[in-house]
KOLMAR-607815 format. One line per field, with one value per residue (C-alpha): residue number from 1; residue in one letter; chain; x, z, y. Coordinates in Angstrom, 3 decimals. Example, Ala and Ser with C-alpha at 12.3 -4.5 7.8 and 13.67 -1.06 7.14 Angstrom:
REM residues 2
pos: c(1 / 2) .
code: c(A / S) .
unit: c(A / A) .
u: c(12.300 / 13.670) .
w: c(7.800 / 7.140) .
v: c(-4.500 / -1.060) .
***
This chain:
REM residues 498
pos: c(1 / 2 / 3 / 4 / 5 / 6 / 7 / 8 / 9 / 10 / 11 / 12 / 13 / 14 / 15 / 16 / 17 / 18 / 19 / 20 / 21 / 22 / 23 / 24 / 25 / 26 / 27 / 28 / 29 / 30 / 31 / 32 / 33 / 34 / 35 / 36 / 37 / 38 / 39 / 40 / 41 / 42 / 43 / 44 / 45 / 46 / 47 / 48 / 49 / 50 / 51 / 52 / 53 / 54 / 55 / 56 / 57 / 58 / 59 / 60 / 61 / 62 / 63 / 64 / 65 / 66 / 67 / 68 / 69 / 70 / 71 / 72 / 73 / 74 / 75 / 76 / 77 / 78 / 79 / 80 / 81 / 82 / 83 / 84 / 85 / 86 / 87 / 88 / 89 / 90 / 91 / 92 / 93 / 94 / 95 / 96 / 97 / 98 / 99 / 100 / 101 / 102 / 103 / 104 / 105 / 106 / 107 / 108 / 109 / 110 / 111 / 112 / 113 / 114 / 115 / 116 / 117 / 118 / 119 / 120 / 121 / 122 / 123 / 124 / 125 / 126 / 127 / 128 / 129 / 130 / 131 / 132 / 133 / 134 / 135 / 136 / 137 / 138 / 139 / 140 / 141 / 142 / 143 / 144 / 145 / 146 / 147 / 148 / 149 / 150 / 151 / 152 / 153 / 154 / 155 / 156 / 157 / 158 / 159 / 160 / 161 / 162 / 163 / 164 / 165 / 166 / 167 / 168 / 169 / 170 / 171 / 172 / 173 / 174 / 175 / 176 / 177 / 178 / 179 / 180 / 181 / 182 / 183 / 184 / 185 / 186 / 187 / 188 / 189 / 190 / 191 / 192 / 193 / 194 / 195 / 196 / 197 / 198 / 199 / 200 / 201 / 202 / 203 / 204 / 205 / 206 / 207 / 208 / 209 / 210 / 211 / 212 / 213 / 214 / 215 / 216 / 217 / 218 / 219 / 220 / 221 / 222 / 223 / 224 / 225 / 226 / 227 / 228 / 229 / 230 / 231 / 232 / 233 / 234 / 235 / 236 / 237 / 238 / 239 / 240 / 241 / 242 / 243 / 244 / 245 / 246 / 247 / 248 / 249 / 250 / 251 / 252 / 253 / 254 / 255 / 256 / 257 / 258 / 259 / 260 / 261 / 262 / 263 / 264 / 265 / 266 / 267 / 268 / 269 / 270 / 271 / 272 / 273 / 274 / 275 / 276 / 277 / 278 / 279 / 280 / 281 / 282 / 283 / 284 / 285 / 286 / 287 / 288 / 289 / 290 / 291 / 292 / 293 / 294 / 295 / 296 / 297 / 298 / 299 / 300 / 301 / 302 / 303 / 304 / 305 / 306 / 307 / 308 / 309 / 310 / 311 / 312 / 313 / 314 / 315 / 316 / 317 / 318 / 319 / 320 / 321 / 322 / 323 / 324 / 325 / 326 / 327 / 328 / 329 / 330 / 331 / 332 / 333 / 334 / 335 / 336 / 337 / 338 / 339 / 340 / 341 / 342 / 343 / 344 / 345 / 346 / 347 / 348 / 349 / 350 / 351 / 352 / 353 / 354 / 355 / 356 / 357 / 358 / 359 / 360 / 361 / 362 / 363 / 364 / 365 / 366 / 367 / 368 / 369 / 370 / 371 / 372 / 373 / 374 / 375 / 376 / 377 / 378 / 379 / 380 / 381 / 382 / 383 / 384 / 385 / 386 / 387 / 388 / 389 / 390 / 391 / 392 / 393 / 394 / 395 / 396 / 397 / 398 / 399 / 400 / 401 / 402 / 403 / 404 / 405 / 406 / 407 / 408 / 409 / 410 / 411 / 412 / 413 / 414 / 415 / 416 / 417 / 418 / 419 / 420 / 421 / 422 / 423 / 424 / 425 / 426 / 427 / 428 / 429 / 430 / 431 / 432 / 433 / 434 / 435 / 436 / 437 / 438 / 439 / 440 / 441 / 442 / 443 / 444 / 445 / 446 / 447 / 448 / 449 / 450 / 451 / 452 / 453 / 454 / 455 / 456 / 457 / 458 / 459 / 460 / 461 / 462 / 463 / 464 / 465 / 466 / 467 / 468 / 469 / 470 / 471 / 472 / 473 / 474 / 475 / 476 / 477 / 478 / 479 / 480 / 481 / 482 / 483 / 484 / 485 / 486 / 487 / 488 / 489 / 490 / 491 / 492 / 493 / 494 / 495 / 496 / 497 / 498) .
code: c(M / S / T / N / L / L / A / L / L / P / E / I / I / L / T / I / T / G / V / L / V / M / V / L / E / P / V / I / A / P / G / K / S / R / K / P / L / G / W / L / A / I / L / G / T / A / A / S / I / A / A / T / C / Y / Q / K / H / I / L / N / T / T / G / T / F / T / G / F / Y / A / T / V / Q / I / D / S / F / S / I / F / F / H / L / L / I / A / S / I / V / L / V / T / L / L / A / S / L / D / Y / F / A / S / P / I / T / H / A / G / E / Y / F / A / L / V / L / F / G / A / T / G / M / M / F / M / T / C / S / V / E / L / L / M / V / F / I / G / L / E / I / S / S / I / S / T / Y / I / L / A / G / F / R / K / G / H / A / T / A / S / E / S / S / L / K / Y / F / L / L / G / S / F / A / T / A / F / F / L / Y / G / I / A / L / C / F / G / A / T / G / S / T / S / I / G / A / I / A / T / G / L / N / T / T / S / T / P / T / L / A / I / L / A / V / A / M / V / L / I / G / L / G / F / K / V / S / A / A / P / F / H / V / W / T / P / D / V / Y / Q / G / A / P / S / P / V / V / A / L / M / S / T / A / P / K / A / A / A / F / A / V / L / L / R / F / L / F / N / G / T / P / M / L / R / G / H / W / I / L / M / V / E / I / L / A / I / L / S / M / T / I / G / N / L / G / A / L / L / Q / K / D / V / K / R / L / L / A / Y / S / S / I / A / H / A / G / Y / L / L / V / A / F / T / G / I / H / Q / D / A / V / S / G / A / L / F / Y / T / A / A / Y / A / A / M / N / V / G / A / F / L / V / L / T / Q / L / S / G / F / D / E / P / L / R / T / I / D / D / F / T / G / A / A / L / K / R / P / F / L / A / A / L / L / S / F / F / L / L / S / L / I / G / I / P / F / T / G / G / F / F / G / K / F / Y / A / F / S / G / A / I / H / N / G / H / L / G / L / A / I / F / G / L / A / N / S / G / V / A / C / Y / Y / Y / L / R / L / L / A / A / L / Y / A / R / P / V / T / E / P / A / V / N / P / L / K / L / T / A / P / A / A / I / A / I / T / A / A / A / L / A / T / L / A / L / G / V / A / P / N / R / V / L / H / L / V / Q / R / A / T / P / E / T / L / P / A / Y / I / S / A / P / T / T / A / S / T / A / H) .
unit: c(A / A / A / A / A / A / A / A / A / A / A / A / A / A / A / A / A / A / A / A / A / A / A / A / A / A / A / A / A / A / A / A / A / A / A / A / A / A / A / A / A / A / A / A / A / A / A / A / A / A / A / A / A / A / A / A / A / A / A / A / A / A / A / A / A / A / A / A / A / A / A / A / A / A / A / A / A / A / A / A / A / A / A / A / A / A / A / A / A / A / A / A / A / A / A / A / A / A / A / A / A / A / A / A / A / A / A / A / A / A / A / A / A / A / A / A / A / A / A / A / A / A / A / A / A / A / A / A / A / A / A / A / A / A / A / A / A / A / A / A / A / A / A / A / A / A / A / A / A / A / A / A / A / A / A / A / A / A / A / A / A / A / A / A / A / A / A / A / A / A / A / A / A / A / A / A / A / A / A / A / A / A / A / A / A / A / A / A / A / A / A / A / A / A / A / A / A / A / A / A / A / A / A / A / A / A / A / A / A / A / A / A / A / A / A / A / A / A / A / A / A / A / A / A / A / A / A / A / A / A / A / A / A / A / A / A / A / A / A / A / A / A / A / A / A / A / A / A / A / A / A / A / A / A / A / A / A / A / A / A / A / A / A / A / A / A / A / A / A / A / A / A / A / A / A / A / A / A / A / A / A / A / A / A / A / A / A / A / A / A / A / A / A / A / A / A / A / A / A / A / A / A / A / A / A / A / A / A / A / A / A / A / A / A / A / A / A / A / A / A / A / A / A / A / A / A / A / A / A / A / A / A / A / A / A / A / A / A / A / A / A / A / A / A / A / A / A / A / A / A / A / A / A / A / A / A / A / A / A / A / A / A / A / A / A / A / A / A / A / A / A / A / A / A / A / A / A / A / A / A / A / A / A / A / A / A / A / A / A / A / A / A / A / A / A / A / A / A / A / A / A / A / A / A / A / A / A / A / A / A / A / A / A / A / A / A / A / A / A / A / A / A / A / A / A / A / A / A / A / A / A / A / A / A / A / A / A / A / A / A / A / A / A / A / A / A / A / A / A / A / A / A / A / A / A / A / A / A / A / A / A / A / A / A / A / A / A / A / A / A / A / A / A / A / A / A / A / A / A / A / A / A / A / A / A / A / A / A / A / A / A / A / A / A / A / A / A / A) .
u: c(57.025 / 58.397 / 62.606 / 62.183 / 60.353 / 62.549 / 65.854 / 64.740 / 62.695 / 64.879 / 64.796 / 61.361 / 60.218 / 62.670 / 60.756 / 57.110 / 58.398 / 59.788 / 56.796 / 54.471 / 56.524 / 56.007 / 52.656 / 52.020 / 54.134 / 51.600 / 49.227 / 50.810 / 49.543 / 52.131 / 54.127 / 53.556 / 56.636 / 57.771 / 59.505 / 56.830 / 57.393 / 61.194 / 60.026 / 58.118 / 61.371 / 63.255 / 60.617 / 61.078 / 64.583 / 64.512 / 61.877 / 64.334 / 67.328 / 64.492 / 64.008 / 67.643 / 67.922 / 65.164 / 67.191 / 70.024 / 68.083 / 66.820 / 70.438 / 71.654 / 68.666 / 69.093 / 72.167 / 72.853 / 69.819 / 68.985 / 66.234 / 65.176 / 66.793 / 70.234 / 70.604 / 70.371 / 72.305 / 71.364 / 74.920 / 76.838 / 78.670 / 75.468 / 73.807 / 76.782 / 76.539 / 72.585 / 73.200 / 75.978 / 74.091 / 70.873 / 72.503 / 74.318 / 70.932 / 69.620 / 71.740 / 71.353 / 67.917 / 68.151 / 70.616 / 68.007 / 64.782 / 65.552 / 68.309 / 65.595 / 64.631 / 61.493 / 59.272 / 60.715 / 63.683 / 61.499 / 62.605 / 59.847 / 61.635 / 65.148 / 63.871 / 62.573 / 65.647 / 67.570 / 65.580 / 65.737 / 69.656 / 69.649 / 67.437 / 69.848 / 73.409 / 71.759 / 70.559 / 74.002 / 75.293 / 73.419 / 73.576 / 75.732 / 74.700 / 76.581 / 73.213 / 71.775 / 74.599 / 74.081 / 70.605 / 71.489 / 74.337 / 71.957 / 69.093 / 71.633 / 73.582 / 70.749 / 69.425 / 72.512 / 73.212 / 69.999 / 70.681 / 74.129 / 72.465 / 69.809 / 70.692 / 68.777 / 69.987 / 73.714 / 75.944 / 78.140 / 75.034 / 74.077 / 77.851 / 78.082 / 75.241 / 75.944 / 79.405 / 78.530 / 75.920 / 78.392 / 81.356 / 79.083 / 77.649 / 80.850 / 82.187 / 78.985 / 80.131 / 83.005 / 81.273 / 78.735 / 81.471 / 83.383 / 79.971 / 80.039 / 83.708 / 83.192 / 80.230 / 82.458 / 85.464 / 83.206 / 79.740 / 77.974 / 77.587 / 76.579 / 79.906 / 79.776 / 79.820 / 82.740 / 84.787 / 83.931 / 84.063 / 87.730 / 88.913 / 88.264 / 88.458 / 90.004 / 90.260 / 92.074 / 93.176 / 90.049 / 88.906 / 91.793 / 90.363 / 87.152 / 88.365 / 89.928 / 86.905 / 84.797 / 87.822 / 87.589 / 83.662 / 83.453 / 87.292 / 84.638 / 82.078 / 84.743 / 86.725 / 89.860 / 92.581 / 92.717 / 89.059 / 88.577 / 88.346 / 84.319 / 84.873 / 86.140 / 83.526 / 80.572 / 81.621 / 82.192 / 78.628 / 76.153 / 74.636 / 76.730 / 74.336 / 74.186 / 78.119 / 77.911 / 75.430 / 77.290 / 81.238 / 80.185 / 77.159 / 77.660 / 81.242 / 80.579 / 77.986 / 80.789 / 83.539 / 81.026 / 80.506 / 84.480 / 85.114 / 82.709 / 83.915 / 87.138 / 87.786 / 84.994 / 84.285 / 88.153 / 90.542 / 92.331 / 93.315 / 94.823 / 98.251 / 96.899 / 94.069 / 96.337 / 98.631 / 95.867 / 94.782 / 97.998 / 98.633 / 94.858 / 96.214 / 99.232 / 97.858 / 94.713 / 97.040 / 99.634 / 96.822 / 94.428 / 96.984 / 99.192 / 95.866 / 94.142 / 97.670 / 96.382 / 92.978 / 91.476 / 87.976 / 87.035 / 84.708 / 87.275 / 90.171 / 87.636 / 87.082 / 90.767 / 90.809 / 88.061 / 90.196 / 92.982 / 91.122 / 90.050 / 93.738 / 94.118 / 91.216 / 92.391 / 95.462 / 93.584 / 92.794 / 96.276 / 96.336 / 95.133 / 91.644 / 90.747 / 92.284 / 91.937 / 87.854 / 87.876 / 90.345 / 88.253 / 85.206 / 86.420 / 87.958 / 84.646 / 82.678 / 85.525 / 85.183 / 81.307 / 81.634 / 83.954 / 83.401 / 79.416 / 80.056 / 82.442 / 80.036 / 76.982 / 78.762 / 79.870 / 75.913 / 75.272 / 77.913 / 77.213 / 73.477 / 71.515 / 73.394 / 76.978 / 78.544 / 81.141 / 83.630 / 87.311 / 89.340 / 89.979 / 85.784 / 86.305 / 88.948 / 87.349 / 84.514 / 84.913 / 84.582 / 80.417 / 80.335 / 82.376 / 80.222 / 80.323 / 83.900 / 85.228 / 83.088 / 84.305 / 88.330 / 87.612 / 86.195 / 89.712 / 91.846 / 90.137 / 90.777 / 94.383 / 94.136 / 95.361 / 94.906 / 91.774 / 89.804 / 88.058 / 90.665 / 93.639 / 92.408 / 90.999 / 94.521 / 95.915 / 94.290 / 94.556 / 98.127 / 99.124 / 97.174 / 99.050 / 102.265 / 101.270 / 100.955 / 104.399 / 103.242 / 105.749 / 106.364 / 102.823 / 101.905 / 105.292 / 104.217 / 100.557 / 101.952 / 103.901 / 100.859 / 99.203 / 102.000 / 101.614 / 97.658 / 98.327 / 99.417 / 96.230 / 93.810 / 95.906 / 95.349 / 91.990 / 91.977 / 93.878 / 91.633 / 88.884 / 90.428 / 92.159 / 90.638 / 89.147 / 90.388 / 86.716 / 83.255 / 82.079 / 78.395 / 76.924 / 73.355 / 74.367 / 71.559 / 70.377 / 71.668 / 68.100 / 67.592 / 67.514 / 70.574 / 72.560 / 71.432 / 73.106 / 75.981 / 76.653 / 75.828 / 78.678 / 81.051 / 80.154 / 80.411 / 84.112 / 84.969 / 84.319 / 85.610 / 88.882 / 88.491 / 86.713 / 87.178 / 87.512 / 83.310 / 83.379 / 86.331 / 85.195 / 81.757 / 83.510 / 85.570 / 82.126 / 81.337 / 83.204 / 81.508 / 80.453 / 79.825 / 77.234 / 76.916 / 74.485 / 71.477 / 70.021 / 66.889 / 66.677 / 62.884 / 62.810 / 62.070 / 65.037 / 66.963 / 70.315 / 72.798 / 76.576) .
w: c(95.088 / 91.996 / 91.723 / 92.172 / 95.589 / 96.652 / 95.904 / 97.952 / 100.804 / 103.861 / 102.876 / 102.147 / 105.624 / 107.374 / 105.513 / 106.348 / 110.071 / 110.340 / 108.746 / 111.491 / 114.066 / 112.736 / 112.464 / 115.783 / 117.521 / 117.200 / 118.872 / 122.127 / 124.751 / 125.891 / 128.956 / 127.885 / 127.302 / 123.712 / 124.608 / 122.293 / 119.470 / 120.288 / 120.616 / 116.949 / 115.770 / 117.068 / 115.556 / 112.053 / 112.052 / 113.647 / 110.323 / 107.961 / 109.222 / 108.255 / 105.119 / 104.385 / 105.312 / 103.192 / 100.196 / 101.245 / 100.794 / 97.286 / 96.627 / 97.287 / 95.183 / 92.213 / 92.439 / 92.165 / 90.897 / 89.963 / 90.077 / 88.675 / 85.799 / 87.202 / 89.289 / 92.495 / 92.564 / 95.890 / 96.118 / 99.191 / 99.525 / 100.021 / 102.246 / 104.545 / 104.901 / 105.050 / 108.137 / 109.369 / 109.155 / 110.741 / 113.752 / 114.540 / 114.113 / 116.173 / 119.230 / 119.056 / 119.636 / 122.337 / 124.150 / 123.291 / 124.367 / 128.261 / 126.891 / 126.654 / 129.953 / 129.159 / 126.000 / 125.080 / 123.781 / 120.559 / 121.200 / 118.587 / 115.770 / 116.856 / 116.202 / 113.023 / 111.990 / 112.909 / 110.579 / 107.780 / 107.987 / 108.016 / 104.774 / 102.844 / 104.365 / 103.134 / 99.509 / 99.124 / 99.611 / 96.784 / 94.187 / 91.128 / 89.537 / 91.068 / 90.816 / 93.233 / 95.485 / 95.887 / 96.658 / 99.420 / 100.627 / 100.435 / 102.519 / 105.348 / 105.518 / 106.177 / 108.512 / 110.337 / 110.157 / 112.052 / 114.975 / 115.555 / 116.910 / 118.738 / 122.410 / 122.112 / 124.060 / 124.196 / 122.498 / 121.491 / 119.263 / 117.599 / 116.429 / 115.816 / 113.575 / 111.241 / 110.978 / 109.886 / 107.486 / 105.711 / 105.501 / 104.415 / 101.553 / 100.518 / 100.099 / 98.981 / 95.391 / 94.902 / 95.002 / 92.386 / 90.340 / 90.535 / 89.123 / 86.284 / 84.967 / 85.063 / 82.948 / 81.011 / 80.726 / 80.010 / 78.963 / 81.953 / 85.376 / 86.059 / 87.513 / 85.448 / 82.264 / 83.795 / 83.952 / 80.505 / 79.219 / 80.727 / 78.037 / 75.568 / 77.174 / 75.474 / 78.269 / 80.670 / 82.631 / 83.446 / 84.656 / 87.000 / 88.038 / 88.432 / 90.838 / 93.180 / 93.188 / 94.609 / 96.852 / 98.420 / 98.808 / 100.623 / 102.457 / 103.982 / 104.989 / 106.316 / 108.187 / 106.340 / 106.775 / 105.662 / 105.336 / 108.985 / 110.403 / 110.941 / 113.038 / 116.817 / 117.136 / 115.623 / 118.191 / 120.827 / 120.438 / 119.154 / 121.902 / 122.862 / 121.027 / 117.869 / 117.527 / 118.230 / 115.145 / 112.943 / 113.764 / 112.387 / 109.873 / 107.825 / 107.594 / 106.592 / 103.906 / 102.362 / 102.663 / 100.953 / 97.931 / 98.170 / 97.634 / 94.905 / 92.691 / 93.137 / 92.564 / 90.226 / 88.706 / 88.059 / 88.067 / 84.866 / 87.024 / 90.099 / 89.855 / 90.386 / 92.756 / 94.877 / 95.427 / 96.425 / 99.507 / 100.439 / 100.922 / 102.575 / 105.141 / 105.907 / 106.923 / 108.807 / 110.769 / 111.894 / 112.335 / 114.151 / 116.160 / 117.264 / 117.231 / 120.007 / 122.238 / 123.062 / 123.884 / 127.619 / 126.239 / 125.937 / 122.606 / 120.906 / 122.124 / 120.712 / 117.407 / 116.815 / 117.154 / 114.699 / 112.080 / 112.814 / 112.202 / 109.081 / 107.980 / 109.231 / 106.926 / 104.313 / 104.254 / 103.662 / 100.152 / 98.838 / 99.283 / 95.844 / 95.250 / 97.367 / 100.332 / 100.126 / 100.315 / 103.064 / 105.227 / 104.766 / 105.484 / 108.527 / 109.974 / 109.189 / 111.180 / 114.195 / 114.325 / 114.306 / 117.192 / 119.585 / 118.614 / 119.299 / 122.312 / 123.528 / 122.805 / 123.894 / 127.651 / 127.723 / 126.869 / 130.311 / 132.231 / 131.600 / 130.625 / 128.606 / 129.861 / 129.657 / 132.502 / 132.213 / 129.604 / 130.613 / 130.979 / 134.706 / 135.064 / 134.424 / 137.275 / 139.846 / 137.383 / 137.901 / 141.835 / 141.044 / 137.719 / 137.550 / 134.931 / 132.617 / 133.310 / 132.398 / 129.459 / 128.415 / 129.328 / 126.914 / 124.054 / 124.399 / 124.779 / 121.178 / 119.632 / 120.815 / 119.036 / 121.972 / 121.219 / 121.558 / 120.350 / 117.026 / 116.879 / 116.574 / 113.833 / 112.382 / 112.099 / 111.250 / 108.188 / 106.721 / 107.455 / 106.063 / 103.066 / 102.291 / 102.894 / 100.576 / 97.878 / 98.403 / 100.751 / 103.574 / 104.472 / 104.635 / 107.138 / 109.272 / 109.402 / 110.262 / 113.092 / 114.696 / 114.792 / 116.627 / 119.445 / 119.614 / 120.018 / 123.312 / 125.346 / 125.124 / 125.067 / 128.470 / 130.117 / 129.493 / 130.797 / 133.774 / 134.870 / 135.130 / 137.709 / 139.714 / 142.783 / 142.930 / 144.342 / 144.228 / 143.815 / 140.788 / 141.081 / 138.054 / 137.299 / 135.092 / 133.421 / 135.229 / 133.101 / 131.672 / 130.588 / 126.635 / 127.507 / 128.781 / 126.114 / 123.507 / 125.312 / 125.930 / 122.307 / 121.042 / 123.023 / 122.704 / 118.962 / 119.943 / 121.779 / 118.843 / 116.279 / 118.183 / 119.550 / 116.398 / 113.501 / 110.639 / 110.124 / 109.313 / 107.643 / 105.694 / 105.240 / 104.122 / 101.686 / 99.756 / 99.818 / 96.785 / 95.287 / 92.003 / 88.985 / 86.330 / 82.904 / 83.184 / 81.182 / 80.271 / 78.596 / 80.965 / 82.183 / 86.039 / 86.719 / 85.047 / 87.541 / 86.310 / 87.770 / 88.249) .
v: c(66.641 / 68.491 / 68.889 / 72.453 / 72.398 / 69.598 / 71.094 / 74.298 / 72.461 / 73.161 / 77.006 / 76.848 / 75.197 / 77.864 / 80.943 / 79.452 / 79.293 / 82.923 / 84.044 / 82.509 / 83.565 / 87.233 / 86.736 / 85.197 / 88.002 / 90.573 / 88.085 / 87.539 / 89.882 / 92.619 / 91.690 / 87.862 / 85.724 / 85.548 / 81.675 / 79.688 / 81.845 / 80.409 / 76.824 / 77.502 / 78.317 / 75.417 / 73.034 / 74.723 / 74.162 / 70.660 / 69.961 / 71.411 / 69.390 / 66.252 / 67.666 / 67.714 / 64.219 / 63.564 / 65.100 / 62.935 / 60.133 / 61.024 / 62.036 / 58.459 / 57.231 / 59.013 / 61.035 / 64.657 / 66.623 / 70.357 / 72.702 / 76.435 / 75.951 / 74.317 / 77.304 / 75.434 / 71.918 / 69.363 / 67.393 / 65.936 / 69.105 / 71.187 / 68.527 / 68.987 / 72.447 / 72.381 / 70.275 / 72.160 / 75.481 / 74.150 / 72.329 / 75.901 / 77.530 / 75.011 / 74.832 / 78.876 / 79.031 / 76.517 / 78.639 / 81.805 / 80.905 / 82.355 / 85.054 / 87.754 / 88.837 / 90.747 / 91.376 / 95.018 / 92.859 / 92.041 / 88.388 / 87.468 / 89.288 / 87.890 / 84.661 / 85.055 / 87.096 / 84.031 / 81.958 / 84.148 / 84.624 / 80.859 / 80.447 / 82.665 / 80.865 / 77.493 / 79.314 / 80.332 / 76.844 / 74.807 / 77.994 / 77.224 / 80.387 / 83.492 / 86.254 / 83.380 / 83.374 / 86.809 / 86.827 / 84.456 / 86.739 / 89.691 / 87.677 / 86.346 / 89.696 / 91.977 / 89.866 / 89.367 / 93.440 / 93.788 / 90.608 / 92.783 / 95.857 / 93.676 / 95.000 / 98.335 / 101.116 / 100.286 / 102.539 / 99.638 / 97.547 / 100.539 / 101.195 / 97.613 / 97.381 / 100.602 / 99.518 / 96.131 / 97.613 / 99.961 / 97.679 / 95.209 / 96.972 / 98.076 / 94.338 / 93.396 / 96.053 / 94.206 / 90.685 / 92.133 / 93.663 / 90.535 / 88.750 / 91.287 / 90.547 / 86.988 / 87.340 / 89.642 / 87.415 / 83.732 / 85.001 / 83.342 / 83.658 / 79.877 / 78.253 / 75.549 / 77.608 / 79.700 / 76.458 / 75.990 / 79.220 / 79.988 / 77.471 / 79.725 / 83.124 / 86.000 / 88.170 / 85.926 / 89.059 / 89.828 / 86.548 / 87.037 / 90.659 / 88.723 / 85.998 / 88.775 / 90.685 / 87.923 / 87.008 / 90.341 / 90.033 / 86.747 / 87.617 / 90.257 / 87.561 / 85.044 / 88.113 / 87.544 / 89.862 / 92.927 / 92.777 / 92.041 / 95.821 / 95.064 / 91.873 / 93.209 / 96.184 / 94.269 / 90.983 / 93.332 / 95.124 / 92.336 / 90.067 / 86.849 / 84.269 / 86.435 / 86.454 / 82.496 / 81.934 / 85.118 / 83.800 / 80.255 / 79.933 / 82.926 / 82.051 / 78.209 / 79.591 / 81.600 / 79.153 / 76.768 / 79.264 / 79.887 / 76.494 / 75.726 / 78.999 / 78.194 / 74.526 / 74.163 / 77.765 / 78.549 / 75.424 / 77.272 / 79.937 / 77.814 / 79.105 / 82.745 / 82.648 / 80.164 / 83.174 / 84.981 / 82.963 / 82.314 / 86.182 / 86.102 / 83.250 / 84.433 / 88.081 / 86.618 / 84.623 / 86.968 / 90.365 / 87.989 / 86.355 / 89.592 / 91.709 / 89.029 / 89.486 / 92.945 / 92.669 / 92.435 / 92.055 / 88.873 / 88.942 / 91.120 / 88.702 / 85.961 / 88.115 / 88.588 / 84.690 / 84.544 / 86.238 / 84.074 / 80.545 / 82.133 / 81.990 / 78.400 / 77.353 / 79.529 / 77.284 / 74.163 / 75.811 / 75.357 / 71.410 / 69.259 / 69.146 / 66.186 / 66.923 / 70.879 / 70.242 / 67.394 / 69.946 / 72.630 / 71.097 / 69.416 / 72.329 / 74.693 / 71.704 / 71.819 / 75.170 / 75.748 / 73.283 / 74.799 / 78.615 / 78.417 / 76.316 / 79.376 / 81.842 / 80.095 / 79.743 / 83.659 / 83.926 / 81.993 / 83.884 / 87.402 / 87.398 / 89.835 / 93.117 / 91.531 / 92.968 / 90.543 / 92.039 / 91.504 / 89.022 / 90.128 / 90.003 / 86.089 / 85.941 / 82.830 / 81.838 / 78.253 / 79.070 / 80.011 / 77.895 / 74.798 / 73.120 / 76.411 / 77.039 / 73.519 / 73.737 / 76.978 / 75.807 / 72.809 / 74.778 / 77.094 / 73.910 / 73.248 / 76.794 / 76.391 / 72.676 / 70.696 / 66.799 / 64.939 / 67.896 / 68.874 / 71.860 / 69.437 / 67.500 / 70.630 / 72.404 / 68.967 / 68.077 / 71.874 / 71.931 / 68.375 / 69.306 / 71.838 / 70.169 / 67.125 / 69.747 / 71.516 / 74.423 / 73.406 / 77.235 / 78.043 / 75.064 / 75.709 / 79.478 / 78.151 / 76.007 / 79.201 / 80.786 / 78.344 / 78.732 / 82.547 / 81.635 / 79.557 / 82.815 / 84.686 / 81.557 / 80.311 / 83.923 / 83.563 / 79.807 / 80.744 / 83.478 / 81.208 / 79.050 / 81.905 / 83.342 / 86.542 / 89.717 / 91.017 / 89.739 / 91.355 / 92.482 / 89.864 / 88.689 / 85.518 / 83.269 / 80.477 / 77.446 / 75.942 / 72.468 / 74.106 / 75.675 / 73.026 / 70.828 / 73.381 / 73.871 / 70.196 / 69.436 / 71.704 / 69.951 / 66.603 / 67.608 / 68.908 / 65.867 / 63.531 / 65.403 / 64.999 / 61.621 / 59.897 / 62.018 / 59.258 / 59.098 / 62.891 / 62.559 / 59.985 / 62.265 / 65.275 / 63.140 / 62.253 / 65.811 / 67.269 / 69.813 / 68.888 / 71.127 / 70.189 / 71.905 / 75.116 / 74.005 / 77.306 / 76.341 / 72.801 / 72.434 / 73.219 / 69.720 / 68.163 / 65.871 / 64.900 / 62.504 / 62.799) .
***
């Protein structure tokens, strides 16, 4: 197998599977279940995980390798994010198999769009050329724009999709402008060449502006304040399993690009971009937590929570290189596990039409669905950062890394915000175990085996990250992003060890 094909093997598998789903969907007779298409998507995702493991085997044998003229790079960093994104997609698909009650919901297109979105996200994490990152970003974004409005006939769904598309396009323009300014300052859009060019650039101010533009573009994808205005409305209108996916996997991909760009592409400008990151972290934590305090709608509450967690994760960026990367990667994995789990539980409790929306609607849920209520409580405790959960060690590594690099005030500010967050998480948790005054008319989903496996897997991952974090920590410590020189005229089959 050529190095080019090997470098994009997981993405190729996901793309082929998505195309097969689209080709087979019209073949299934109207009125028949589209669940077989979901199983095909699950098999394709599992195959992409296997392909990533094969890449890891090659990586251990030959070292870091590149493809397509050194624009795509496979290292421990990209392997980590490939496995994380594919795992998120896998549990989301498992929980979505019985989400669509009838064929009019176009379940086939849903499964294909999830696969195509995952393809773009994976492509972003292994690209070391900013224009290639942009291509992956667009593939991911277009899929999630459509998925956000997938509950056709619901006004909030249409608003969700349109707002996400308009603001997303605006943010993409900033990202593209940042790429153009990088080229103007260094003469290249390759991350390796940008790092080299910054040593001799005659326009450092242009390079600083380029970093700011890239931060704005990616800040939108990770819901960092003040680029967060789309988040509450989109989360409220999108289907719960879609929110489970879009609140974690695209964020993971965007943070991967941000880590590689800042620490490998622009280390010479660290004194400038670390100030920008600190401002984004403070704004995100403050606006996210204060906004969540005012929410009664559960999905909007978790949307503001997502903004706050983006701030916590950005705190990790202020540590020294190794601490920053390992802390950010660990937090990304922990947040993915607990947030996916929380939204998958909401999917099971509310069903397709989602009649349970406010905190009061969830009052007494533990009386009818004790297993799901217990799992949701566990995920909420992890989001708070209670010990023996993944959320605790995620915040611990993020804040300790900042302290070790002299950012004590920022860490204290993050801890104070974590205390504020306890109120709205515990308010929802208390409602689950309170006795309801009236019984809401709800038609929840039956907890099937695939959905139970998905939710249990998220819970076990959250627990494992809180009880035995060392194994994952050792993994992420080896996943520091590497930047190889950009070989503009190198053969596409060249393999380079680092």
